[in-house]
N, C-alpha and C positions, 0 to 999 in steps of 0.2 A: 557276639556280645551278650551272652546269656546272663552273666552276672553284671548288673548295672550299678551296683553299689560303688560310690565314689567315682564313677565315670562322669565326665564333664560335658555339659551341653550348653550351647549358646542359642538363644531364641530371640530373633529380631522381632520387634513389635510385640513384646511379651507382656505389656502392661494391662491388657484387657482382652476380652474375646477369646479367639482360638489360642493365641499365644499363652494367655493366662491359664486356660484350661489344660493345655499340654504341660505347662510348667508344674501345675499342681500334681498331675499324674506322675511326672518324672521325679519330682521331689519325694513322693510317696514310695517310689521304687528305689530310693536311696541315691539318686544322682545329685551331683553338684550342678546348680543351674544358674546361668547368667542370663539376664533379660535386658533388652535394650528398648529405649523409647527416645523420642526427640526431646523430652523434658526430663531432666534428672530428678526433680522433686517427685514427679509422677512415678518414675521407676522406683525410687526409694520407698514411696508409700506402698507400692505393690510388693516390694521385698518384705516390708513389715507385715503385710497381710499373709505372705506365703510362708515365712519361716525365719529362722535365725540367720544372721549374716555369715556364719561359717558355711552354710549350705547354699545361700542365694546371694547373687551379686547384681547390683543395679548399675547399668551403664547408660550414659547419654550418647546416642549416636543417630545421625541421619544417614540411613543406608545409601542414599544417593550421593554421598561424599566418601570417596575411597579412603581418605585420610582418617575419617571417623571410624570406619570399619577396621582399618589397620590398628588404630589405637585401642579399639574394643578388644581385639584379639590379644594385643599386648597385655592388657589389664587382666584378662582371663588367665593367660599363661603365668603372669606374675603371681596371681593368687593361688592357682591350683597346679601349675606346672605342666599342664597338658590340655588338649582339647580333643574330645572323642566324637561329638555330634554337633552339627550345625543345622538349625531349622530356620530357613529363610521364609519368615512368615509375614513380615511387614508388607502392608498393601493398602492402596487407596482406590476408591471408585468414584468416577464422575460421569454422569449419564445425561446425554443430550443427543438429539439428531445430529448427524455428522456435519450438516451445514451450519449448525449453531454451536458446535463444540469449540471451546476457546483454546487458543494456543497454550495458555497456562494450565488448563485442565489436562490437555493431551500430555504435556511435558511432565506434569505431576505423576500421572499414571505410568508412563514409560520409565521415568527416572526412578520411581520407587519400586514398582512391581517387577520390572525387568532389569534395568541397570543395577538397581539395589541388590538383587539376587546375585548378579555377577560379581559385584564388589564384595559381598559377603563371602562368596567362594574364593575370590582372588586373595582376600586377606587371610583366609583360614586354610587354604589348601596345603601349605607346607606342614602345618601342624597336624592336619588330618592324615597326611602321608605317614607321619611318625607313628600314629596310633592305629593306622589302617581303619580310619573312622567312617562316619556316615554323614552324608550331606543330603538334606531333604528340603524340597521347596513346597510351599503351600500355594498351589495354583488354583484352579477352579474348573467346573464343568464349562464355564465360559471360555476355557482354553481349547474347547473342541466344538462348542455349540454357539453359533453367532446369533445375535438378536438385535432388534431395532433399538436405537439409542445407545448401543453398546460398542460403537466402533473403536473408541480409544481403549476401553476396558478389554474388549475382545483382542485387540492387537497386542496389548501387554501380556495377557494370559496365554494366547496362542504362542507368542514368543517365548514365554517362560517355560511352557511345556516342551517346546522344541529345544530350547537352551539346555534344560535339565537332561533330556534324553541324550543329546550329543555329549554333554559333560559326563554322563554315565559311561559312555563308550570310551571316552578319553581317560577316565580315572580308574577304571576297574583294574588296569594293569598294576596299579599301586596298592591294590587291596582295599581301595575306598569304594564303599557302596553308595549309590546315588538313586534316589527315588523322588517322584513328584506325586503329591496327593491332590486330587481334584474334587473338592466337595461341591455339592449342590447347595441348597438353602441351609444355612447355619444360624442358630440363635446367637447373634453377636451384635456389637455396636457399629458394625460396618455401615458406611454411608449415613451416619448420624441416627441410625435406628437404636432404640433402647429396648433390650430384650424384656418380654413380659409373658404373662400366662398364655397369650394367644400363639406363642412360638413353640408350644409343646410338641407340635407335629414335626418340627425341624430337627436336623442334626444338632446335638448339643456339643459345646466345646470339649467336654470330657470324653465324648465319643471319639473325637479326633485324637485326644490324648491316648486313649486305649489303642487306637490304630497305630500311633507312633510307637507305643510300647511293643505292639505285635511285630512291627518291622525290626525294632532293635533286638528283639529276642528270638527272631526267626533263625533257623539253622543257616549259617553263613554261606552254605552252598547254594542257597536259593535267594533270588533277588526280585521282589515285586517292584519293577521299575516305574510303573505308572498305575496308580490306583484311583479309580472313579468311585465316589461314594455319594449316595443321594438319600433323601428321606424315603422311608418305606411306604408311607401313606400320605402323599401330598394332598389327597382328597379330603383329609381331616382338617385342612386349614380353614 
């Protein structure tokens, strides 16, 4: 996929943070970009910030609802006639000791971080078969490193890493490439954080965007199926 001009990408949870940073990079590379969020007005405001409506599409979708994701893919195909890349980026985090973790917080993480990624793939896989496209999940180092107060988040991200790797084995026979990106600390709005100058030591959203570009433009004979990425100097925080 070395020539990305006019290729079509769908980014879930693309209204801010990592999704927004990746969208900016892919737009600059000439791709047509659809971004989704749970609120259409927010998604449309993001589109206005990113570029013209011929190149960017706002979609309202809750990834934990398969019908929403099916409709999202239908809108993308109706606008551009194809789908080449899906970045399952939507995610939430709720942190508490396991004996205090609520049922609703557990369900929110599993439904969005894990089931949502499955629904995004379920809805898009036939379109990706046609283009021999790329499916990428945004996991976390929390998908391989457990920590206190992270039982629900760890469960969702460990599951996401396993899901993505198994999907990779299932789908490569169709020419679909599948990868998971596992970042450490990123300067985003995750868990109600507001990025500020103290986040300079962290991975920046545009760094993840460059990584996605590298994956998409890599020689198709090579597949980095699981990528861990972390801040170079955490001691600077």
